[in-house]
C-alpha positions in Angstrom: 127.3 166.9 180.5 125.9 163.8 179.0 122.7 164.1 181.0 122.3 167.6 179.6 122.7 166.3 176.0 120.2 163.2 176.3 117.6 165.4 178.4 117.6 168.1 175.6 116.9 165.7 172.9 114.0 163.8 174.5 110.7 165.1 174.2 107.2 164.0 175.0 105.8 163.5 171.7 108.6 162.1 169.8 110.6 159.0 169.4 114.2 159.3 169.9 116.8 156.7 169.0 120.5 156.9 170.1 122.5 155.1 167.7 126.1 154.3 166.5 126.9 154.6 162.8 127.6 151.1 161.3 125.6 149.3 163.9 123.2 146.8 162.6 121.0 146.7 165.4 120.5 150.3 165.4 119.9 149.9 161.7 117.3 147.5 162.2 115.5 149.5 164.9 115.4 152.7 162.4 113.9 150.3 159.6 111.3 149.1 161.8 110.3 152.3 163.0 110.4 154.0 159.2 107.3 151.5 158.7 105.0 154.1 160.6 103.9 157.4 159.1 105.5 159.6 161.7 104.4 163.4 161.7 107.2 165.4 160.7 110.2 166.0 163.0 108.7 163.3 165.4 111.0 160.3 164.8 114.5 161.7 165.8 117.8 159.9 165.3 121.1 161.0 167.1 124.4 159.5 166.5 126.4 159.0 169.6 129.5 157.2 168.0 132.5 158.3 170.3 130.4 159.6 173.0 131.1 156.9 175.9 130.0 159.7 178.4 126.4 159.0 176.9 126.5 155.4 177.1 127.9 155.7 180.8 124.8 157.9 181.4 122.6 155.4 180.0 124.0 152.7 182.0 123.3 154.7 185.2 119.9 155.6 184.1 118.4 152.6 182.6 120.7 149.9 183.5 122.0 149.3 180.0 124.5 151.0 177.8 124.0 149.4 174.5 122.7 150.9 171.3 120.2 151.5 170.2 118.4 153.3 173.2 115.0 153.9 172.2 112.8 156.4 173.8 109.0 156.8 173.0 108.2 160.1 174.6 110.1 160.3 177.8 110.2 156.6 178.4 113.1 154.4 177.7 111.9 151.1 176.2 115.3 149.6 175.8 117.0 148.6 172.5 115.9 146.7 169.3 114.9 143.4 171.1 112.7 145.4 173.3 111.2 147.3 170.4 110.6 144.0 168.5 108.6 142.6 171.6 106.3 145.4 171.7 105.4 145.5 168.0 101.7 144.8 168.5 101.4 147.6 171.2 103.8 150.1 169.3 101.1 151.8 167.0 98.9 152.5 169.8 101.9 154.0 172.1 102.9 156.1 169.0 99.4 157.4 168.6 99.0 158.1 172.3 102.1 160.6 172.2 100.9 162.2 169.1 104.0 161.1 167.0 101.9 159.8 163.9 100.4 161.6 161.1 
């Protein structure tokens, strides 16, 4: 069921974050991404608090179960530290998937 949930949320032209309420890493990732001019609906955030099954699914598919899990298009780029490391490449990646205005 977790796989169906995750797969139904990820899209080729969107940035998708799976977060937990109150998580400072999740909050920082959202703040970092809000600096970009996303087209309406192209930045999606899903709260998976209490969804251990989703975190287990991420462990199986990405090798990590921590949050945030950040997807650019259908590609999982990792968490906050991964997002920070790719800050120079991020604008181009967002343009390539058509997520920016």
